[in-house]
N, C-alpha and C positions, 0 to 999 in steps of 0.2 A: 396147607399151602393154598387152598382155594381162596382165602381171604386176601392174599397178597397180589397186587397188580403185576402183570407181566412186564418184562423189559420193553417189549414191543409197544405196550400201551403207554409206557412212560416216555417213549422217544419224542413224541411231539412236545411234551412239556420240557424236556431237556433242551431240545432245539430252541424253544422259546426263551428259556433262561439264559442260554449262551448268547443268543442274539440280543437280549435285553442288556446283558452285561457288556457286550461289545458296544452297543449304542451308548451306554452310560459312560464308558471310557472315552469314547469320541466326544461326548458332551462335556465330560470333565476336562479333557484335553483342550477343547475349544474355549471353555471358561478360563482355564489356566492361561491360554494365549492372550485372551482378552484382558486378563488382569495384569499381565507382565509386559505387554507390548505398549510402547508409547504411541505408536501409530501402526495400524494394520489395514490394508485394503486387499480383500480376496476377489473383488469384481464378481461376486456371485449374484449381484442384482444390478439393475440399471445405475449407471454412474451419473446420470443427468442431474444437474443441481448441486452435486457434490464436487465433481471435477468440471472445470469451466474451460471451454475451448476458446482459444484466442480469436478475437474479432478482427484481427489485422488482415488486410487483403491478401497478403503473401502466403498465408497458411490455408491453402485449399484442401488439404487432406481431410478425409472424413474418418473420425474415430467410431468404432462399432463394438458393442458387447458381443462376443462370439465364443463358441466352443472351440476348445483346443482339439486339433484333428485326432480322432480316435478316442477321445475322452468325453465325459459329461461335464467336465470342469470348464468354467468360463474364464475369459480373460479379456483384456483391452486390446483390440485389433487395429493395426494399421491396414486399412482396407484398400488403398490405391497405390499404385507405383508412381515413381517420379513426382512426388509431391512433398511440400513442406507441411509438418504437423507441429501444433503447439497446444498443450493441455496443462492445466495447473490445478492443484488442490491446496488451498490454504489450510494450515493446521489450526486447531482450536487454540493452541498455546505454543509459542515459540520453544524450540528445543535447544537448550544450552549445551555446548560442547566443552565447556571449561571444566578442568579438574575432574573429569569422569571418563568412562568408557561408553561410546556410542556405537551401535552396530546398525550399518545400513545394508539392507538386503532386498533383492527382488529377483523374479524369474523372467527369463526371456526365451521364447521359442522362435527360431527363424524358420518357419514352416516352408518357405520357398528359397532357403538359403539366403546369403547376403553377399552381393557383389560389390555394392557401393552405397554406404549409408551408415547412420548411427542408430544405436539402440540403447542409449545411456540416459541416465536421469540427472537432473539438475536440482540441487537442494539449495533453494533460494534463501537469501538472508532477508531481514526485514527491508521492505521497500519504502521509497519516499512517500511522504504524505500525499494522499489523493490518488495513489496507484490503485487500479482495479484489475482483477484477474483477466478481464477481457482484453487488457493491454499487454498481456504477457507476450514476450518476444525474445529474440536473440540478445537484446541489450538489457534484459532484466538481470540485475546482478545476483550472483549466487555465491554460497560459501564453498560448496563442493560439487564437482561434476564426476560421476562415476558410471562406468558401464562400457559395453562393447562399441567398437567403431572400426569399420573396415572399408577400404577402397584402394584397389591396386596394391601398392607396396605398404600402405598403412594397414596394420592388423594388430590391434591392441585393445586391452581392457583398460580404459583411461582411469586415472585418479588424479584429478586436478583440484587444488584448493586455492582460494583467493585470500590473500593476507594483506592487511593495511600496513604500509610502511609508516611507522610513527613519526618519522622525520619529514617525509614528503607528503604524507596524507593520501598517497595514491594507493589503490589496490593492485597488487601484482599477482599474475597467475603462476603457480608453481606446479610443474608437471612431473609426475612420477616417471623415473627413467626405467628402462628395461622392463616394460610392463608385460604381463601375460598375454598371450595371443587368444583370439576368439575361436572357440571350438568350431571346427569345419563340418557341421552336420545339421540336420533339421530336428534335433532333439530339444527338449526342455532343459535349459541350464540355469543354475541359480548362482547369482554373483553376490559376494559378501565383502564388505569393507569394515574391518574392526578398527575403529578410530580411538586410540588412547591419546587424548589431546595433549598430554604433558610429554609425550615421548615418540610414539610410533603408529604406524598403520600396517595392517596385515590384509592382504587380498586373498580371498578364497574363491575358487571356482568349483562348484559342486561339492563344497565342504572340504576341499583339499587346498592347503596353503600353497599359493603360487608365487607370492612375493611378500617380503617383509622389509619395511623401510623406516628410517628414522627421520623425523621432520627437520632436524637441525643438520642433517648430513648433506654436504654438497655433492656427495657421490650418488645420492638417492633422488634428489630433486633438481630440476632445471627451470629457472635459475635457482640458486641456493636461497633459502629463507634469509639468512644473514648475509647481507651484501659485503663485498670486499671493502677493506679499509681504504684502498686507494683506487683511483680510476685514471685512465689517460686524460691528460689536459686537453679539453676540446679547443682551446685557443692556441695550443702549440702547433706551429707550422714548420714543415720541413724547409730548411734553408735552400735557397735557389741553387747554391753551389754543391749541394749534397748529391753525390753520384752513387746511386744504389744498384748500378748494373755490374753484376759480377764479371760478365764477358762482353767484349765489344768486337765489332768487325775490324779485322786487321787493316789498318790504313795503308800499309805498304804492299798488300797483296795485289797482284795483276792477273787479269783473266788470261789463261793460256790461249795461244794462237789457234790451237786445234779445237777449242771449244766453240761449237756452233750452236747458238741459241735458237736459231731458226729451223733447225733440223726437225721434221715431223716426228711424232711419237710412234706412228706406224707407217709402213710402206708395203707396196704389193710384193708378194712372194714370187720372185722371178723364176724360181725353181718349180713352182706348182704346174701340174699338167692336167688339162681337162680330162675327167674321168671317161673311160670308154663306155659308150652307150648313152652319153648325155644327149637329151632331146632338145636341141636349140630351137626348133621350130614349134614346139609344143608349149602352149601357155600353162601356167601353173593352175589357173582356174578356168573353168568353162561354164557356159550357160547350161542351166538345168534343162535337159531335153524333154523332160516330162512336165515342166511347168507350162501353164497356159495362162493367157491374159483373162483376168476376172471379167465377168459379163458387165458388172457395173462400173468398170473403169472408164473414166472420162478423160481423154487425152488433154482437153482444154483446161479442165480443172485440176487433174492429177498429174499432168505432164506425160511425156512419152513413157510408155511402159517398158520395163526392162526385166527379163527373166532373172530370177535369183541365181547366184553363183554357187558352184560346188567344186570340190578338188578334182582335178583332172585324174581319172583313174590310171592313165598311162604313166603319170609321174611317180606313182607309188611302186611301179615296177622297174623304174629306171633310177640312176644315181641323181638325176635332177632334170629340171625343165627350164626353158627360157634361155636368154643370152648368158653364157658362162663368163664369169669374171674371176680373175685371180684373187685368192683370199688374201687378206692383210696379215702382216706379221709385225712384231715389235722391231723397230728400227735400232740396230746396234749402235748407230752413231748418235742417237738421241741422248742428250744430257740435260736438257731443260735450261731454265734460267740460271745463270751464274751468279753466286753470291760470294762475298768475301768470307773467308773462314774466320771463325771467332777465336779470339785470344783473350788472355787474362787481362782484366782492366786494371791498369796501374793506379787509377784514381778511385777505385772502389773503396767505399767507406763502411760497407755493411748495410743491413736492412735498418732503415730509420724508424724509430718509434717515438711517439711523443712522451714527454716526461710524465711521471705519475704525480698526482696531487691528491690531497685527502678527499675522500668521498663524502659530500655533504649529506648523503642519504644513508650513511652507515649507522647501524644501531646494534646493540647487543640484546640478546634475549636467551632465556633458558628454556622457553617453550613457546609454541605458536599461540597467538591470540585470535582464536576462531570466532567468527560471527555466528550467532545462533541460526538455526534452521526454522524459517517461518512458513515455508511452503515447499511442496514438491512439484516440479515441473518436468514435462517431457517436451523438448523443443528439438526436432530432428529434421533432417532432409534425407530421403532415401529413394533408391531406385527400385527397391523391391517392396511389394506388398506381403501380407501374411505374417508380419512380425507381431507376436502376441506377448504382451506384458501381463504379469500376474503376481499376486502375493507380495505386494510392496510393504516392507516392514522397517520400522525404526524401533530399536530396543536398547536397553542399557545393560543387557546381559547376553554374553556369548551362548549360554545355555538355552535361553529363549529362542535365539536364532537357529541354534542346532535342532531344537525341538520342532520348529516350523519346517526346516528342511526334511526332517525325518517323516513328518506326517503329511505335508502338502506336496513337496517336490519328489522325494525318493520313490513313492509308488508309481507315479506317472513315468519317471525316468526309466524304471525297470521294464515297464510295459513297452515303451518306445524302443528301448535297447533290444529287447527280444524280437520285436517286429523288424527292426533294421537288420539284425543278423539273419532272420529268416529271409528277408528280401535280397540280401547280398548272396546268400547261399543259392537261392533260386536263380539268381543272375549269373552264377558261376564265379562270383568274386568272394573269396574267403574274407573273414573278418580281419585276419592277420595281414593279408595282402592289402586290404583297404587302408588299414592303419599305417602300413609302411608307405603306401602311395601318398597319404596325407602328410606324413612326416617329412617326405622328400620335398614335396611342393611348398610346405611351410618354410622349410630351410631355404629353398631357392629364392622365395620372396623376401626372406630376411637378408640374404646375400645382396639381392637387387637393391635394397634400401640402404646398404652401407654408404656412407657419405663420400668416401674417395672413389666410389664407382659411379658418381653422378653423370659423368660424360658417357658412360656406357648403359645407363638405366633404360632408356627406351629400347635398346636392342635386346637386353636381357629379358625385359618384360615381354617383348614380342615373342622371344623363344619359349619363355614359360607358358604363355598363352597357347602356342602351337602344341606344345607337349601335352597340355591338359586336354586339348581337343583330339590329339592323335597320340595315344599312349605308346604306340610302337616306336616313336622317335624320342621317348623320354631319356634313354641312355645317351643318345647323341647330344641332347640338350644339356644334360648334366656335365658331360665332357666339355662342351662349348663354354658353359658358365665358369667351370673350373679353370679352363685355359685363360679366360679373361681375367679372373680373379688373380691367378698366379702371375700373369704378365704384368698387371698393375702393381702387385706387391713387389715383383722383381725390380720394377722401375723405381719404386719408392725406396727400396733397400739398397739398390746398387746404381741408381741413376746418377749419382754425383754426391759430392761432399756438401754437407750443410755449411752455410757461411756464418761466421760469427756476427753477432750484433754489435755494431759500433755506435758510440755516442757522438753526437754533433757538438757536445760541450763536455769538458771533464767531469763536471758534476751532474750531467744529465744523461748518462748512459742508460741503456735499456735496463730497467729494473727487472728482478727475477719475476717470472710469471706468477700472478696471484689469481685466485678465482674471482672473476668480476661478475657483476650483476648486469646482464644485458637487458636493461630496462626497456629497450625498444622492441624486444621480442614479445609479441602478444600471444602467440600460440605455436606450440611445437609442430602442429599439423601444418600451419601456414609456413613455418620457417624451413621445413625440409625442402631443399631444392628438387629432390627427386619426385616431389608430389606436385610441382607446378602444373604439369599437364592434366592433373585431376581437379584443378581449382574450379573449372567450369561445372564439374559434376557433383561438387560438394557443397554442403550447407555453410552459410557464413558462420564463422566462429567468433565469439565475443572477444573484443580487443580490450 
């Protein structure tokens, strides 16, 4: 046995062989990636010269190559807050989306969270002759826009595609409905869009399918890819004699004699009695007895010096100070301005609608006609810095995209997740409680964005903001939001009968509702009335 080497002597060699094998697998995996990816950008070296920053004056934000917090992995960093950013990479060859499956994938880490801003990519179609990357801006036309966007009530992973109407020649934005929400944490997340150009798109977040939609479905995209066959006649006008008031003031009603429109809403409470111990001769505030005039005070330049005021300590021991006045109470005789009661309008003809005419822009298709992808652009406006983009991928195989997620994203995510849980445990906040907290506030923001609550949106948002800052009032805020929601629903359901639609001519009655193509709508983000107050904080969206 003397001639055989001992196990301890072989250990260094075994470790070397294992390490060499592991390195070979990584190298082979990398080669496999390179062979199968149509485009891949890992940002593991300087992007200068390959990615071109816009030279337009409005884009002041500085892009940097930076390590992801806690990793040796590099990414493309949004380095300044409250800035516009624009960067573009022209592809060596345009990528066709016709009659094939194309996978768009990239990673984003919101290292300082995201209160208001975008973190999406624009996949640009071929630009006009003479276009240069330095001219990239919001108006540079794209085929697909995909990725996270968040600001107040907006919280979604966008998927928008532009399609040329063969009749009008105009490009129309089609927005995916009921999109996934943006993960509310500071971890690295990977976003995947699997585009089957002849039928559907699937949206994955961290490899998990969150949305599946068909391009030809009016239920999945707004506006629908195929326009409606008819549209309201823009030249049709409501007749002057058409009365669309369901109720009118009663012309025979007379104001009652006892109705006093001039009665004040409040009057003095004659039954009120001054509390015992009230200090009529004591002022509520007194001069600070310890205050002294500063030595450098100049009466001519600074005016006559007056000591600062402080609350009279005697008032804190008494019911009150100063001249006592009777409190005000609601006037039982107050009725306000008198109005004639409403009665049913005998001349009511119903809600007038213009007649329907054939839509000149209507067309039929069995699949969308996508423009090719000639470049990848990032054009955003954000209030937060610390947004890190990484591992941008275009592939024609779902397996290739899954391989990238497994080797580039998953190891980082696991490390970050464990660190997050440890930090939450140290802060006394269990992971389960954190998840419940996140779900509750995501739901509240979704409720605030419901269209029929537009009138209450500012109030609801204010309540949610307060609850996020003061967790102890969360329960009360939830109750308040539910009360508002139920009140509005009750009014909608039981507020009155719906009036039938009448026609102003026998052959021009209101046609059955059809899905119309609101061509004037340029962006779902701009269209939401609940987001008008955020317009000053948001980037311009291409129209």
